[in-house]
Structures are given as C-alpha cells and as structure tokens.
DSSP file (Angstrom, degrees, kcal/mol; ACC not computed):
  #  RESIDUE AA STRUCTURE BP1 BP2  ACC     N-H-->O    O-->H-N    N-H-->O    O-->H-N    TCO  KAPPA ALPHA  PHI   PSI    X-CA   Y-CA   Z-CA
    1    1 A M              0   0    0      0, 0.0     2,-0.3     0, 0.0    10,-0.2   0.000 360.0 360.0 360.0 148.9    0.0    0.0    0.0
    2    2 A A  E     -A   10   0A   0      8,-2.8     8,-2.7     6,-0.1     2,-0.5  -0.906 360.0-125.2-131.7 161.7    1.1    3.6   -0.6
    3    3 A D  E     -A    9   0A   0     -2,-0.3     6,-0.2     6,-0.2     8,-0.0  -0.924  15.7-162.8-114.9 133.1   -0.3    6.9    0.6
    4    4 A H  E  >  -A    8   0A   0      4,-2.2     4,-1.5    -2,-0.5    -2,-0.0  -0.926  22.0-134.1-112.1 136.9   -1.3    9.8   -1.7
    5    5 A P  T  4 S+     0   0    0      0, 0.0    -1,-0.1     0, 0.0     4,-0.1   0.716 102.6  26.7 -64.7 -19.6   -1.7   13.3   -0.2
    6    6 A I  T  4 S+     0   0    0      2,-0.2    -2,-0.0    -3,-0.0    -3,-0.0   0.821 130.5  31.4-107.7 -48.8   -5.1   13.8   -2.0
    7    7 A V  T  4 S-     0   0    0      1,-0.3     2,-0.2     3,-0.0    62,-0.1   0.540  97.1-139.2 -94.3  -6.6   -6.7   10.4   -2.6
    8    8 A G  E  <  +A    4   0A   0     -4,-1.5    -4,-2.2     2,-0.0    -1,-0.3  -0.552  55.9   3.9  88.4-151.3   -5.4    8.6    0.4
    9    9 A E  E     +A    3   0A   0     -6,-0.2     2,-0.3    -2,-0.2    -6,-0.2  -0.488  65.5 175.6 -78.3 139.4   -4.2    5.1    0.5
   10   10 A Y  E     -A    2   0A   0     -8,-2.7    -8,-2.8    -2,-0.2     2,-0.2  -0.977  32.8-100.9-142.7 156.9   -4.0    3.0   -2.7
   11   11 A R        -     0   0    0     -2,-0.3     2,-0.4   -10,-0.2    -8,-0.0  -0.541  31.4-160.8 -80.0 138.7   -2.7   -0.4   -3.7
   12   12 A V        -     0   0    0     -2,-0.2    14,-0.0    14,-0.0    -1,-0.0  -0.976  15.9-129.3-121.5 131.8    0.7   -0.8   -5.4
   13   13 A L        -     0   0    0     -2,-0.4     2,-0.0     1,-0.1     0, 0.0  -0.557  32.2-110.4 -76.0 142.1    1.7   -3.8   -7.4
   14   14 A P        -     0   0    0      0, 0.0    -1,-0.1     0, 0.0     4,-0.1  -0.349  37.4 -99.0 -70.0 155.2    5.1   -5.2   -6.5
   15   15 A G        -     0   0    0      2,-0.1     9,-0.0     1,-0.1     0, 0.0  -0.252  25.4-119.4 -68.1 161.2    8.0   -4.9   -8.9
   16   16 A G  S    S+     0   0    0      1,-0.0     2,-0.4     2,-0.0    -1,-0.1   0.670  97.6  50.6 -77.2 -17.1    8.9   -7.8  -11.2
   17   17 A V        -     0   0    0      2,-0.0     2,-0.4     0, 0.0    -2,-0.1  -0.960  69.8-158.3-124.3 139.7   12.4   -8.0   -9.7
   18   18 A R        -     0   0    0     -2,-0.4     2,-0.4     5,-0.1    -2,-0.0  -0.963   3.1-166.6-121.3 136.0   13.3   -8.3   -6.0
   19   19 A F        -     0   0    0     -2,-0.4     5,-0.1     3,-0.3    -2,-0.0  -0.974  14.1-151.5-120.2 132.4   16.7   -7.4   -4.5
   20   20 A D  S    S+     0   0    0     -2,-0.4    -1,-0.1     1,-0.2     0, 0.0   0.911  96.7  43.1 -67.6 -43.0   17.7   -8.4   -1.0
   21   21 A A  S    S+     0   0    0      1,-0.3    -1,-0.2     2,-0.0    -2,-0.0   0.745 124.2  33.3 -79.4 -23.2   20.1   -5.5   -0.3
   22   22 A T  S    S-     0   0    0      0, 0.0    -3,-0.3     0, 0.0    -1,-0.3  -0.652  79.5-164.1-134.0  77.9   17.9   -2.8   -1.9
   23   23 A P        -     0   0    0      0, 0.0    -3,-0.1     0, 0.0    -5,-0.1  -0.258  30.0-100.2 -63.4 149.7   14.2   -3.5   -1.3
   24   24 A A        +     0   0    0     -5,-0.1     2,-0.3    -9,-0.0    -6,-0.0  -0.328  45.1 176.9 -67.9 149.3   11.7   -1.6   -3.5
   25   25 A S        -     0   0    0     -2,-0.0     2,-0.7     0, 0.0    -1,-0.0  -0.983  36.8-107.5-149.5 158.3    9.9    1.4   -2.0
   26   26 A V        +     0   0    0     -2,-0.3     3,-0.1     1,-0.2   -14,-0.0  -0.805  33.2 179.7 -88.2 116.6    7.4    4.0   -3.1
   27   27 A R        +     0   0    0     -2,-0.7     2,-0.3     1,-0.3    -1,-0.2   0.738  65.4   5.9 -93.0 -25.1    9.4    7.3   -3.4
   28   28 A R  S    S-     0   0    0    -24,-0.0    -1,-0.3     0, 0.0   -24,-0.0  -0.983  83.9 -93.8-153.4 159.9    6.7    9.6   -4.5
   29   29 A H        -     0   0    0     -2,-0.3   -25,-0.1     1,-0.1    -2,-0.0  -0.293  45.5 -97.4 -75.6 160.2    2.9    9.4   -5.0
   30   30 A A        -     0   0    0      1,-0.1    -1,-0.1    -2,-0.0     2,-0.1  -0.420  43.4-104.8 -72.0 149.6    1.3    8.6   -8.3
   31   31 A P        -     0   0    0      0, 0.0    -1,-0.1     0, 0.0     3,-0.1  -0.390  36.4-107.7 -71.3 155.0    0.1   11.5  -10.5
   32   32 A L    >   -     0   0    0      1,-0.1     3,-2.2    31,-0.1     4,-0.3  -0.379  52.4 -74.0 -73.8 161.4   -3.7   12.2  -10.6
   33   33 A V  T 3  S+     0   0    0      1,-0.3    30,-2.9     2,-0.1    -1,-0.1  -0.401 120.7   0.4 -57.9 122.6   -5.5   11.4  -13.8
   34   34 A G  T >  S+     0   0    0     28,-0.2     3,-1.6    -2,-0.2     4,-0.4   0.513  89.1 136.0  77.7   5.3   -4.6   14.0  -16.4
   35   35 A Q  T <  S+     0   0    0     -3,-2.2     3,-0.2     1,-0.3     4,-0.2   0.832  79.7  30.3 -57.9 -35.8   -2.2   15.8  -14.0
   36   36 A H  T 3> S+     0   0    0     -4,-0.3     4,-2.5     1,-0.1    -1,-0.3   0.166  85.8 112.7-109.9  17.5    0.6   16.2  -16.6
   37   37 A G  H <> S+     0   0    0     -3,-1.6     4,-2.5     1,-0.2     5,-0.2   0.899  76.8  50.1 -58.0 -45.3   -1.6   16.5  -19.7
   38   38 A D  H  > S+     0   0    0     -4,-0.4     4,-2.2     1,-0.2    -1,-0.2   0.928 113.0  46.7 -60.2 -45.5   -0.8   20.1  -20.5
   39   39 A E  H  > S+     0   0    0      2,-0.2     4,-2.2     1,-0.2    -2,-0.2   0.908 112.4  49.3 -65.0 -43.0    2.9   19.5  -20.2
   40   40 A V  H  X S+     0   0    0     -4,-2.5     4,-1.3     1,-0.2    -1,-0.2   0.931 112.6  47.2 -63.3 -45.7    2.9   16.3  -22.3
   41   41 A L  H  <>S+     0   0    0     -4,-2.5     5,-2.7     1,-0.2    -1,-0.2   0.882 110.9  52.2 -64.9 -37.2    0.8   18.0  -25.1
   42   42 A A  H ><5S+     0   0    0     -4,-2.2     3,-1.4    -5,-0.2    -1,-0.2   0.895 105.5  55.8 -63.9 -39.2    3.2   21.1  -25.0
   43   43 A E  H 3<5S+     0   0    0     -4,-2.2    -1,-0.2     1,-0.3    -2,-0.2   0.817 107.9  48.1 -63.6 -30.6    6.2   18.8  -25.4
   44   44 A I  T 3<5S-     0   0    0     -4,-1.3    -1,-0.3    -3,-0.2    -2,-0.2   0.297 130.9 -89.4 -97.5  11.6    4.7   17.3  -28.6
   45   45 A G  T < 5S+     0   0    0     -3,-1.4    -3,-0.2     1,-0.3     2,-0.2   0.464  74.1 144.0 107.1   1.8    3.9   20.7  -30.1
   46   46 A Y      < -     0   0    0     -5,-2.7    -1,-0.3    -6,-0.1     2,-0.1  -0.513  43.9-130.8 -72.9 141.8    0.4   21.7  -29.0
   47   47 A T     >  -     0   0    0     -2,-0.2     4,-2.3     1,-0.1     5,-0.2  -0.437  23.8-107.7 -83.9 165.3    0.0   25.4  -28.3
   48   48 A A  H  > S+     0   0    0      1,-0.2     4,-2.4     2,-0.2     5,-0.1   0.869 122.1  53.4 -60.3 -36.7   -1.6   26.7  -25.1
   49   49 A A  H  > S+     0   0    0      2,-0.2     4,-2.1     1,-0.2    -1,-0.2   0.892 108.3  49.0 -66.4 -39.8   -4.7   27.7  -27.2
   50   50 A E  H  > S+     0   0    0      2,-0.2     4,-2.1     1,-0.2    -2,-0.2   0.901 111.7  48.8 -66.6 -40.5   -5.0   24.1  -28.6
   51   51 A V  H  X S+     0   0    0     -4,-2.3     4,-2.2     2,-0.2    -2,-0.2   0.913 110.5  51.2 -64.6 -42.5   -4.7   22.6  -25.1
   52   52 A A  H  X S+     0   0    0     -4,-2.4     4,-2.5     1,-0.2    -2,-0.2   0.886 108.7  51.9 -61.4 -39.0   -7.4   25.1  -23.9
   53   53 A A  H  X S+     0   0    0     -4,-2.1     4,-1.9     2,-0.2    -1,-0.2   0.902 108.1  51.1 -64.9 -40.9   -9.7   24.0  -26.7
   54   54 A L  H  <>S+     0   0    0     -4,-2.1     5,-2.1     2,-0.2     6,-1.2   0.897 111.2  48.3 -63.1 -40.0   -9.2   20.4  -25.8
   55   55 A R  H ><5S+     0   0    0     -4,-2.2     3,-1.2     4,-0.2    -2,-0.2   0.928 110.2  51.4 -63.6 -44.8  -10.1   21.1  -22.2
   56   56 A A  H 3<5S+     0   0    0     -4,-2.5    -2,-0.2     1,-0.3    -1,-0.2   0.833 110.1  49.9 -62.3 -33.0  -13.2   23.1  -23.4
   57   57 A E  T 3<5S-     0   0    0     -4,-1.9    -1,-0.3    -5,-0.2    -2,-0.2   0.531 115.9-116.0 -83.0  -6.4  -14.3   20.2  -25.5
   58   58 A G  T < 5S+     0   0    0     -3,-1.2    -3,-0.2    -4,-0.5    -2,-0.1   0.575  85.0 117.1  83.1   9.2  -13.9   17.8  -22.6
   59   59 A V  S   <S+     0   0    0     -5,-2.1     2,-0.5    -6,-0.2    -4,-0.2   0.874  74.7  43.6 -75.1 -38.4  -11.1   15.8  -24.3
   60   60 A L  S    S+     0   0    0     -6,-1.2     2,-0.3    -9,-0.2    -2,-0.2  -0.930  72.3 168.4-112.7 129.3   -8.6   16.7  -21.7
   61   61 A H        -     0   0    0     -2,-0.5     2,-0.5    -3,-0.1   -24,-0.1  -0.998  23.9-150.7-141.8 141.9   -9.5   16.6  -18.0
   62   62 A T        -     0   0    0     -2,-0.3     2,-0.3   -27,-0.1   -28,-0.2  -0.968  29.1-119.7-112.6 127.2   -7.5   16.7  -14.8
   63   63 A L        -     0   0    0    -30,-2.9     2,-0.2    -2,-0.5   -31,-0.1  -0.475  29.3-146.8 -65.8 125.0   -9.0   14.8  -11.8
   64   64 A A    >   -     0   0    0     -2,-0.3     3,-1.4     1,-0.1   -31,-0.1  -0.529  25.7-107.7 -89.2 161.4   -9.7   17.3   -9.0
   65   65 A A  T 3  S+     0   0    0      1,-0.3    -1,-0.1    -2,-0.2    -2,-0.1   0.775 121.0  49.5 -59.2 -26.7   -9.3   16.3   -5.3
   66   66 A T  T 3  S+     0   0    0      2,-0.1    -1,-0.3     3,-0.0     3,-0.1   0.540  88.7 102.4 -92.2  -7.4  -13.1   16.4   -5.0
   67   67 A D  S <  S-     0   0    0     -3,-1.4     2,-0.1     1,-0.1    -4,-0.0  -0.465  81.2-107.5 -73.7 146.4  -13.8   14.2   -8.1
   68   68 A P        -     0   0    0      0, 0.0    -1,-0.1     0, 0.0    -4,-0.1  -0.476  41.2-103.8 -68.9 146.7  -14.7   10.5   -7.5
   69   69 A L              0   0    0      1,-0.1    -3,-0.0    -2,-0.1     0, 0.0  -0.436 360.0 360.0 -70.5 145.2  -11.9    8.1   -8.4
   70   70 A P              0   0    0      0, 0.0    -1,-0.1     0, 0.0    -3,-0.0   0.506 360.0 360.0 -69.1 360.0  -12.4    6.3  -11.7
C-alpha cells in the first residue's frame, strides 16, 4: 500500500524483480488522472490555445481532489 496526499491510501503492485540488499519502496505518489496532460501536449507541439480548446471540448481533463476516483 502507498499513501497519496489527495486520494489517500492506494494499492501498489510489487515490482517484477526483487533485490535483498535494496528492497523496493514508493518514493513519490502517483500522479492524478490528467495531471501532466498540459505538459505532455506542450512537449509534442500543442499550443496553449490548442490545449485550452481540448479542455473546453472535454477531451482533456484533470482529476480534482473532489472528483470521484475512476
């Protein structure tokens, strides 16, 4: 289990490889749904206006702390 500052505790799948001397750990929480959408689209060439249009059309959404989890 891991803890997220907004959504609380969530289940984490174990890694495929295990090391005795360096056990796996969760170093940071998972991103929320759509949290980095703007940045990813900007990296592949979308303008701020194009990203805003996608948000207005409901294509791009960022999960808010008050939204139910999918």
